[in-house]
PDB file with one MODEL, atoms N, CA, C and O in Angstrom:
MODEL        1
ATOM      1  N   MET A   1       1.207  -0.907   0.292  1.00  0.00           N
ATOM      2  CA  MET A   1      -0.028   0.204  -0.047  1.00  0.00           C
ATOM      3  C   MET A   1       1.077   1.503   0.074  1.00  0.00           C
ATOM      4  O   MET A   1       2.059   1.577   0.814  1.00  0.00           O
ATOM      5  N   TYR A   2       0.613   2.410  -0.827  1.00  0.00           N
ATOM      6  CA  TYR A   2       1.548   3.512  -0.703  1.00  0.00           C
ATOM      7  C   TYR A   2       0.736   4.567   0.040  1.00  0.00           C
ATOM      8  O   TYR A   2      -0.485   4.723   0.051  1.00  0.00           O
ATOM      9  N   PHE A   3       1.855   5.368   0.762  1.00  0.00           N
ATOM     10  CA  PHE A   3       1.496   6.472   1.705  1.00  0.00           C
ATOM     11  C   PHE A   3       0.053   6.861   1.188  1.00  0.00           C
ATOM     12  O   PHE A   3      -0.969   6.806   1.871  1.00  0.00           O
ATOM     13  N   THR A   4       0.125   7.201   0.076  1.00  0.00           N
ATOM     14  CA  THR A   4      -1.047   8.083  -0.379  1.00  0.00           C
ATOM     15  C   THR A   4      -2.282   7.361  -0.328  1.00  0.00           C
ATOM     16  O   THR A   4      -3.285   8.068  -0.415  1.00  0.00           O
ATOM     17  N   ASP A   5      -2.538   5.566  -0.153  1.00  0.00           N
ATOM     18  CA  ASP A   5      -3.647   5.181  -0.245  1.00  0.00           C
ATOM     19  C   ASP A   5      -4.416   5.491   0.586  1.00  0.00           C
ATOM     20  O   ASP A   5      -5.638   5.423   0.456  1.00  0.00           O
ATOM     21  N   ARG A   6      -3.601   6.026   1.936  1.00  0.00           N
ATOM     22  CA  ARG A   6      -4.340   6.444   3.248  1.00  0.00           C
ATOM     23  C   ARG A   6      -5.069   7.528   3.066  1.00  0.00           C
ATOM     24  O   ARG A   6      -6.204   7.605   3.537  1.00  0.00           O
ATOM     25  N   GLY A   7      -4.672   8.227   2.560  1.00  0.00           N
ATOM     26  CA  GLY A   7      -5.762   9.547   2.264  1.00  0.00           C
ATOM     27  C   GLY A   7      -6.591   9.276   1.296  1.00  0.00           C
ATOM     28  O   GLY A   7      -7.764   9.521   1.576  1.00  0.00           O
ATOM     29  N   ILE A   8      -6.373   8.812   0.143  1.00  0.00           N
ATOM     30  CA  ILE A   8      -7.613   7.937  -0.560  1.00  0.00           C
ATOM     31  C   ILE A   8      -8.514   7.375   0.165  1.00  0.00           C
ATOM     32  O   ILE A   8      -9.713   7.521  -0.074  1.00  0.00           O
ATOM     33  N   GLU A   9      -8.105   6.736   1.040  1.00  0.00           N
ATOM     34  CA  GLU A   9      -9.155   5.582   1.795  1.00  0.00           C
ATOM     35  C   GLU A   9      -9.981   6.529   2.875  1.00  0.00           C
ATOM     36  O   GLU A   9     -11.078   6.197   3.324  1.00  0.00           O
ATOM     37  N   GLU A  10      -9.294   7.760   3.229  1.00  0.00           N
ATOM     38  CA  GLU A  10      -9.795   8.389   4.072  1.00  0.00           C
ATOM     39  C   GLU A  10     -11.009   9.503   3.478  1.00  0.00           C
ATOM     40  O   GLU A  10     -12.097   9.651   4.035  1.00  0.00           O
ATOM     41  N   LEU A  11     -10.615  10.172   2.351  1.00  0.00           N
ATOM     42  CA  LEU A  11     -11.486  10.414   1.575  1.00  0.00           C
ATOM     43  C   LEU A  11     -12.611   9.860   0.793  1.00  0.00           C
ATOM     44  O   LEU A  11     -13.509  10.619   0.430  1.00  0.00           O
ATOM     45  N   SER A  12     -12.636   8.752   0.536  1.00  0.00           N
ATOM     46  CA  SER A  12     -13.470   7.560   0.251  1.00  0.00           C
ATOM     47  C   SER A  12     -14.359   7.655   1.432  1.00  0.00           C
ATOM     48  O   SER A  12     -15.411   8.251   1.197  1.00  0.00           O
ATOM     49  N   SER A  13     -14.225   7.274   2.493  1.00  0.00           N
ATOM     50  CA  SER A  13     -14.852   7.193   3.797  1.00  0.00           C
ATOM     51  C   SER A  13     -15.321   7.929   4.276  1.00  0.00           C
ATOM     52  O   SER A  13     -16.363   7.632   4.862  1.00  0.00           O
ATOM     53  N   ARG A  14     -14.884   9.195   4.313  1.00  0.00           N
ATOM     54  CA  ARG A  14     -15.784  10.764   4.581  1.00  0.00           C
ATOM     55  C   ARG A  14     -16.427  11.175   3.536  1.00  0.00           C
ATOM     56  O   ARG A  14     -17.410  11.864   3.811  1.00  0.00           O
ATOM     57  N   ARG A  15     -16.223  10.996   2.409  1.00  0.00           N
ATOM     58  CA  ARG A  15     -17.029  11.912   1.496  1.00  0.00           C
ATOM     59  C   ARG A  15     -17.295  10.851   0.095  1.00  0.00           C
ATOM     60  O   ARG A  15     -17.470  11.373  -1.006  1.00  0.00           O
ATOM     61  N   GLY A  16     -17.305   9.540   0.230  1.00  0.00           N
ATOM     62  CA  GLY A  16     -17.975   8.691  -0.431  1.00  0.00           C
ATOM     63  C   GLY A  16     -18.964   8.418  -1.140  1.00  0.00           C
ATOM     64  O   GLY A  16     -19.141   7.865  -2.225  1.00  0.00           O
ATOM     65  N   GLU A  17     -19.760   9.017  -0.152  1.00  0.00           N
ATOM     66  CA  GLU A  17     -21.437   9.235  -0.799  1.00  0.00           C
ATOM     67  C   GLU A  17     -21.579  10.331  -1.349  1.00  0.00           C
ATOM     68  O   GLU A  17     -22.370  10.367  -2.292  1.00  0.00           O
ATOM     69  N   GLU A  18     -21.002  11.348  -1.027  1.00  0.00           N
ATOM     70  CA  GLU A  18     -21.228  13.122  -1.917  1.00  0.00           C
ATOM     71  C   GLU A  18     -21.272  13.060  -3.701  1.00  0.00           C
ATOM     72  O   GLU A  18     -20.683  12.167  -4.310  1.00  0.00           O
ATOM     73  N   GLU A  19     -21.824  13.823  -4.189  1.00  0.00           N
ATOM     74  CA  GLU A  19     -21.556  14.111  -5.449  1.00  0.00           C
ATOM     75  C   GLU A  19     -20.985  15.511  -5.668  1.00  0.00           C
ATOM     76  O   GLU A  19     -21.203  16.376  -4.820  1.00  0.00           O
ATOM     77  N   PHE A  20     -20.336  15.754  -6.656  1.00  0.00           N
ATOM     78  CA  PHE A  20     -19.911  17.117  -7.040  1.00  0.00           C
ATOM     79  C   PHE A  20     -19.598  17.115  -8.549  1.00  0.00           C
ATOM     80  O   PHE A  20     -19.516  16.159  -9.321  1.00  0.00           O
ATOM     81  N   THR A  21     -19.486  18.079  -8.709  1.00  0.00           N
ATOM     82  CA  THR A  21     -18.657  18.458 -10.010  1.00  0.00           C
ATOM     83  C   THR A  21     -17.423  18.683 -10.384  1.00  0.00           C
ATOM     84  O   THR A  21     -16.545  18.912  -9.551  1.00  0.00           O
ATOM     85  N   PHE A  22     -17.226  18.653 -11.488  1.00  0.00           N
ATOM     86  CA  PHE A  22     -15.466  18.768 -12.031  1.00  0.00           C
ATOM     87  C   PHE A  22     -15.294  19.954 -11.548  1.00  0.00           C
ATOM     88  O   PHE A  22     -14.193  20.123 -11.024  1.00  0.00           O
ATOM     89  N   GLU A  23     -16.308  21.214 -11.542  1.00  0.00           N
ATOM     90  CA  GLU A  23     -15.879  22.329 -11.393  1.00  0.00           C
ATOM     91  C   GLU A  23     -15.802  22.839 -10.222  1.00  0.00           C
ATOM     92  O   GLU A  23     -15.313  23.962 -10.098  1.00  0.00           O
ATOM     93  N   TRP A  24     -16.273  22.116  -9.098  1.00  0.00           N
ATOM     94  CA  TRP A  24     -15.775  21.886  -7.591  1.00  0.00           C
ATOM     95  C   TRP A  24     -14.683  21.682  -7.386  1.00  0.00           C
ATOM     96  O   TRP A  24     -13.992  22.379  -6.644  1.00  0.00           O
ATOM     97  N   LEU A  25     -14.235  20.534  -8.088  1.00  0.00           N
ATOM     98  CA  LEU A  25     -13.032  19.603  -7.725  1.00  0.00           C
ATOM     99  C   LEU A  25     -11.582  20.778  -8.388  1.00  0.00           C
ATOM    100  O   LEU A  25     -10.554  21.100  -7.793  1.00  0.00           O
ATOM    101  N   ALA A  26     -11.908  21.056  -9.367  1.00  0.00           N
ATOM    102  CA  ALA A  26     -11.234  22.024 -10.036  1.00  0.00           C
ATOM    103  C   ALA A  26     -10.910  23.033  -8.795  1.00  0.00           C
ATOM    104  O   ALA A  26      -9.810  23.149  -8.255  1.00  0.00           O
ATOM    105  N   GLU A  27     -12.177  23.783  -8.436  1.00  0.00           N
ATOM    106  CA  GLU A  27     -12.120  24.467  -7.593  1.00  0.00           C
ATOM    107  C   GLU A  27     -11.128  24.610  -6.295  1.00  0.00           C
ATOM    108  O   GLU A  27     -10.414  25.567  -5.997  1.00  0.00           O
ATOM    109  N   GLN A  28     -11.313  23.302  -5.586  1.00  0.00           N
ATOM    110  CA  GLN A  28     -10.482  22.852  -4.847  1.00  0.00           C
ATOM    111  C   GLN A  28      -9.098  22.798  -4.951  1.00  0.00           C
ATOM    112  O   GLN A  28      -8.277  23.230  -4.143  1.00  0.00           O
ATOM    113  N   LEU A  29      -8.870  22.139  -6.191  1.00  0.00           N
ATOM    114  CA  LEU A  29      -7.539  21.750  -6.610  1.00  0.00           C
ATOM    115  C   LEU A  29      -6.767  23.409  -6.593  1.00  0.00           C
ATOM    116  O   LEU A  29      -5.675  23.504  -6.033  1.00  0.00           O
ATOM    117  N   ARG A  30      -7.150  24.167  -6.979  1.00  0.00           N
ATOM    118  CA  ARG A  30      -6.622  25.382  -7.097  1.00  0.00           C
ATOM    119  C   ARG A  30      -6.588  25.902  -5.532  1.00  0.00           C
ATOM    120  O   ARG A  30      -5.544  26.454  -5.185  1.00  0.00           O
ATOM    121  N   ALA A  31      -7.434  25.799  -4.752  1.00  0.00           N
ATOM    122  CA  ALA A  31      -7.293  26.524  -3.376  1.00  0.00           C
ATOM    123  C   ALA A  31      -6.102  25.513  -2.992  1.00  0.00           C
ATOM    124  O   ALA A  31      -5.057  26.084  -2.681  1.00  0.00           O
ATOM    125  N   PHE A  32      -6.085  24.356  -2.966  1.00  0.00           N
ATOM    126  CA  PHE A  32      -4.922  23.127  -2.424  1.00  0.00           C
ATOM    127  C   PHE A  32      -3.454  24.119  -3.023  1.00  0.00           C
ATOM    128  O   PHE A  32      -2.657  24.590  -2.212  1.00  0.00           O
ATOM    129  N   VAL A  33      -3.342  24.257  -4.107  1.00  0.00           N
ATOM    130  CA  VAL A  33      -2.180  24.710  -4.855  1.00  0.00           C
ATOM    131  C   VAL A  33      -1.901  26.345  -4.409  1.00  0.00           C
ATOM    132  O   VAL A  33      -0.753  26.779  -4.309  1.00  0.00           O
ATOM    133  N   ASP A  34      -2.706  26.904  -4.240  1.00  0.00           N
ATOM    134  CA  ASP A  34      -2.547  28.509  -3.467  1.00  0.00           C
ATOM    135  C   ASP A  34      -2.173  28.026  -1.870  1.00  0.00           C
ATOM    136  O   ASP A  34      -1.537  28.914  -1.302  1.00  0.00           O
ATOM    137  N   LEU A  35      -2.345  27.189  -1.270  1.00  0.00           N
ATOM    138  CA  LEU A  35      -2.009  26.938  -0.076  1.00  0.00           C
ATOM    139  C   LEU A  35      -0.706  26.246  -0.142  1.00  0.00           C
ATOM    140  O   LEU A  35       0.072  26.369   0.805  1.00  0.00           O
ATOM    141  N   ASN A  36      -0.502  25.777  -0.814  1.00  0.00           N
ATOM    142  CA  ASN A  36       0.572  24.580  -1.196  1.00  0.00           C
ATOM    143  C   ASN A  36       1.351  24.637  -2.591  1.00  0.00           C
ATOM    144  O   ASN A  36       1.222  23.726  -3.408  1.00  0.00           O
ATOM    145  N   PRO A  37       2.058  25.602  -2.796  1.00  0.00           N
ATOM    146  CA  PRO A  37       2.527  25.574  -4.189  1.00  0.00           C
ATOM    147  C   PRO A  37       3.622  24.832  -4.529  1.00  0.00           C
ATOM    148  O   PRO A  37       3.992  24.837  -5.703  1.00  0.00           O
ATOM    149  N   ASP A  38       4.252  24.144  -3.636  1.00  0.00           N
ATOM    150  CA  ASP A  38       5.112  22.762  -3.754  1.00  0.00           C
ATOM    151  C   ASP A  38       4.319  21.696  -4.775  1.00  0.00           C
ATOM    152  O   ASP A  38       4.851  21.151  -5.742  1.00  0.00           O
ATOM    153  N   PHE A  39       3.101  21.539  -4.400  1.00  0.00           N
ATOM    154  CA  PHE A  39       2.358  20.530  -5.483  1.00  0.00           C
ATOM    155  C   PHE A  39       1.882  20.861  -6.477  1.00  0.00           C
ATOM    156  O   PHE A  39       0.868  20.316  -6.913  1.00  0.00           O
ATOM    157  N   GLU A  40       2.442  21.754  -7.033  1.00  0.00           N
ATOM    158  CA  GLU A  40       1.676  22.552  -8.024  1.00  0.00           C
ATOM    159  C   GLU A  40       1.644  21.700  -9.106  1.00  0.00           C
ATOM    160  O   GLU A  40       0.606  21.595  -9.759  1.00  0.00           O
ATOM    161  N   VAL A  41       2.888  20.919  -9.458  1.00  0.00           N
ATOM    162  CA  VAL A  41       3.493  20.028 -10.531  1.00  0.00           C
ATOM    163  C   VAL A  41       2.387  18.861 -10.496  1.00  0.00           C
ATOM    164  O   VAL A  41       1.613  18.595 -11.415  1.00  0.00           O
ATOM    165  N   PRO A  42       2.487  18.091  -9.000  1.00  0.00           N
ATOM    166  CA  PRO A  42       1.478  16.752  -8.833  1.00  0.00           C
ATOM    167  C   PRO A  42      -0.096  16.864  -9.072  1.00  0.00           C
ATOM    168  O   PRO A  42      -0.861  15.974  -9.444  1.00  0.00           O
ATOM    169  N   VAL A  43      -0.383  18.224  -8.752  1.00  0.00           N
ATOM    170  CA  VAL A  43      -1.794  18.442  -8.900  1.00  0.00           C
ATOM    171  C   VAL A  43      -2.348  18.607 -10.416  1.00  0.00           C
ATOM    172  O   VAL A  43      -3.434  18.216 -10.842  1.00  0.00           O
ATOM    173  N   GLU A  44      -0.988  19.509 -11.346  1.00  0.00           N
ATOM    174  CA  GLU A  44      -1.441  19.580 -12.455  1.00  0.00           C
ATOM    175  C   GLU A  44      -1.293  18.452 -13.091  1.00  0.00           C
ATOM    176  O   GLU A  44      -2.083  18.295 -14.021  1.00  0.00           O
ATOM    177  N   ARG A  45      -0.308  17.349 -12.840  1.00  0.00           N
ATOM    178  CA  ARG A  45      -0.483  16.274 -13.483  1.00  0.00           C
ATOM    179  C   ARG A  45      -1.706  15.175 -13.289  1.00  0.00           C
ATOM    180  O   ARG A  45      -2.003  14.395 -14.194  1.00  0.00           O
ATOM    181  N   LEU A  46      -2.268  15.195 -12.227  1.00  0.00           N
ATOM    182  CA  LEU A  46      -3.492  14.826 -11.444  1.00  0.00           C
ATOM    183  C   LEU A  46      -4.566  15.194 -12.295  1.00  0.00           C
ATOM    184  O   LEU A  46      -5.381  14.316 -12.575  1.00  0.00           O
ATOM    185  N   ALA A  47      -4.723  16.419 -12.789  1.00  0.00           N
ATOM    186  CA  ALA A  47      -5.824  17.110 -13.436  1.00  0.00           C
ATOM    187  C   ALA A  47      -5.795  16.790 -14.844  1.00  0.00           C
ATOM    188  O   ALA A  47      -6.786  16.583 -15.544  1.00  0.00           O
ATOM    189  N   THR A  48      -4.340  16.761 -15.282  1.00  0.00           N
ATOM    190  CA  THR A  48      -4.301  16.151 -16.494  1.00  0.00           C
ATOM    191  C   THR A  48      -4.393  14.573 -16.714  1.00  0.00           C
ATOM    192  O   THR A  48      -4.556  14.283 -17.899  1.00  0.00           O
ATOM    193  N   TRP A  49      -4.364  14.122 -16.352  1.00  0.00           N
ATOM    194  CA  TRP A  49      -4.429  12.521 -16.341  1.00  0.00           C
ATOM    195  C   TRP A  49      -5.798  12.499 -16.030  1.00  0.00           C
ATOM    196  O   TRP A  49      -6.187  11.643 -16.825  1.00  0.00           O
ATOM    197  N   LEU A  50      -7.038  12.957 -15.249  1.00  0.00           N
ATOM    198  CA  LEU A  50      -8.286  13.011 -15.288  1.00  0.00           C
ATOM    199  C   LEU A  50      -8.898  13.498 -16.344  1.00  0.00           C
ATOM    200  O   LEU A  50      -9.993  13.005 -16.613  1.00  0.00           O
ATOM    201  N   ALA A  51      -8.372  14.563 -17.199  1.00  0.00           N
ATOM    202  CA  ALA A  51      -8.966  15.525 -17.971  1.00  0.00           C
ATOM    203  C   ALA A  51      -9.063  14.517 -19.688  1.00  0.00           C
ATOM    204  O   ALA A  51      -9.854  14.569 -20.629  1.00  0.00           O
ATOM    205  N   ARG A  52      -7.602  13.533 -19.357  1.00  0.00           N
ATOM    206  CA  ARG A  52      -7.545  12.677 -20.926  1.00  0.00           C
ATOM    207  C   ARG A  52      -8.126  11.449 -20.660  1.00  0.00           C
ATOM    208  O   ARG A  52      -7.996  10.644 -21.582  1.00  0.00           O
ATOM    209  N   LEU A  53      -8.830  10.987 -19.517  1.00  0.00           N
ATOM    210  CA  LEU A  53      -8.869   9.510 -18.881  1.00  0.00           C
ATOM    211  C   LEU A  53      -9.561   9.088 -20.374  1.00  0.00           C
ATOM    212  O   LEU A  53      -8.922   8.356 -21.129  1.00  0.00           O
ATOM    213  N   ASP A  54     -10.844   9.570 -20.740  1.00  0.00           N
ATOM    214  CA  ASP A  54     -11.558   9.139 -21.859  1.00  0.00           C
ATOM    215  C   ASP A  54     -10.512   8.968 -23.318  1.00  0.00           C
ATOM    216  O   ASP A  54     -10.722   8.004 -24.055  1.00  0.00           O
ATOM    217  N   GLU A  55      -9.710   9.684 -23.563  1.00  0.00           N
ATOM    218  CA  GLU A  55      -8.689   9.518 -24.733  1.00  0.00           C
ATOM    219  C   GLU A  55      -8.315   8.284 -24.580  1.00  0.00           C
ATOM    220  O   GLU A  55      -8.557   7.613 -25.583  1.00  0.00           O
ATOM    221  N   GLU A  56      -7.676   7.541 -23.476  1.00  0.00           N
ATOM    222  CA  GLU A  56      -7.051   6.627 -23.121  1.00  0.00           C
ATOM    223  C   GLU A  56      -7.966   5.185 -23.705  1.00  0.00           C
ATOM    224  O   GLU A  56      -7.597   4.225 -24.382  1.00  0.00           O
ATOM    225  N   ASP A  57      -9.183   5.513 -23.153  1.00  0.00           N
ATOM    226  CA  ASP A  57     -10.523   4.377 -23.766  1.00  0.00           C
ATOM    227  C   ASP A  57     -10.636   4.386 -25.303  1.00  0.00           C
ATOM    228  O   ASP A  57     -10.943   3.381 -25.943  1.00  0.00           O
ATOM    229  N   ASP A  58     -10.362   5.616 -25.869  1.00  0.00           N
ATOM    230  CA  ASP A  58     -10.649   5.548 -27.315  1.00  0.00           C
ATOM    231  C   ASP A  58      -9.221   4.979 -27.813  1.00  0.00           C
ATOM    232  O   ASP A  58      -9.455   4.522 -28.932  1.00  0.00           O
ATOM    233  N   GLU A  59      -8.305   4.850 -27.615  1.00  0.00           N
ATOM    234  CA  GLU A  59      -7.176   3.992 -28.098  1.00  0.00           C
ATOM    235  C   GLU A  59      -7.189   2.714 -28.033  1.00  0.00           C
ATOM    236  O   GLU A  59      -6.213   2.081 -28.436  1.00  0.00           O
ATOM    237  N   ASP A  60      -8.218   2.128 -27.548  1.00  0.00           N
ATOM    238  CA  ASP A  60      -8.227   0.707 -26.990  1.00  0.00           C
ATOM    239  C   ASP A  60      -9.085   0.097 -28.460  1.00  0.00           C
ATOM    240  O   ASP A  60      -9.376  -1.095 -28.556  1.00  0.00           O
TER     241      ASP A  60
ENDMDL
END
């Protein structure tokens, strides 16, 4: 188990039943980077990966 899995598990257990928009998620990511600029690159990579998920499906 990766260290990050703990955070993902906490997110799932605390907020797993909620629904949200990607606009809301984008705002939260922006706020996080504003507070934690050292994480700009990983957050950008995550956002890009999420944005392109359907492109991977198209390649199969």
